[in-house]
C-alpha positions, 0 to 999 in steps of 0.5 A: 886140226885141219893142217895136221890132217893135211900133213897126215895125208901128205904123208899117206900119199907117199906110200901105196898102202897109204893111197889105197887107204885114202882111195877107199875112203873117198869111194865110201864118201861118194857111196854115201852121197849117192844113196842120199841123193833124192833120186837114188831114194826113188830106186833103192825100195823094196829091199833094193840095195847098193852098198860098198863091198867092203873096207878093210878087204878093199884097202888090201885090194886097191893096194894090189891094183895100185902096185900093179899100175905102178908096174904098168907105168914102168913097162910104158903100158896104158895105166889109166883106171876105168869103171866096168860092171860084172855080175855074180851070185850073192853067194860068191860076194863074200869070197869076192870081198875077201879075195877080189875077183878071180881068173880061172887059174886063180880060182883053181888055186883057191879051190873055188868052183866056177860054172861059166865058160871062157869064150874069150880065154881065162880072165875076169869078164866084165862089160861097159855097162850094167845092162847087157849082162844082168842074166849072169847073176843076181848081184851086180858089182861096180869095179874099177879096172886096170886094162893095160895093154889090150887086144880087140878079138871081135866075135871070133873068140879066144884069147891071147898067149902074148904075155904083153897083152893084159886085157881081151876085148870081145863081143860074142856073135848074135849080139847085134852090131858087133862094132858096138861097145854096148855089148863088149866083154872086157876080159882082165887076165889077173885079179890085180886088174880089178877092184870091186867097189860097190854090190847092187841087186840086179832088180835095180837095173831096168833092162826095158823101156827108158834108161832114165829109170831111177836105178839106171840113173843112179848106176850109169 
């Protein structure tokens, strides 16, 4: 049985779709391990939740990211995938589950309204931690991001029309130390660069007091 399963996994690793399925399967396992941890159970009370964004849709979205990663590799661009955070509203989660996080142009093409501005140009706005941008929605998302070629613009704002730039990194004025990555906004230009993994209640995050709060420890 084990040998047959290994052969099946080897076969799946030969295709992008198969690798996407295995990735989502493993993410689901990690999520289950997370919520069974005794420390996690201290945080997940009074209706506070953390759950996977989806499964079938996540496989489709993961395949898009992995294909884009292959493109970056061919173009000799950075292709490492890292983690980031995005805040939205619960009412938007269903469309995100089906179509992923979208840039302004992608939302416009799908007739999706967006109320937020674009200080650093068009793209999907994410942060390096779950604390800095909780004001942007009642629901947080843990996302995998593929930054590719990035450009740091500091507090000056604006994006980049350079087609070789895939990600803008900036820090708005008035947010403390401009060189600190704590307040950095990472703006991905395409939905193919972002994979929503977990969604969590904003109430899980404690932005005051110790960062050792059980909810913070679960996410960070």
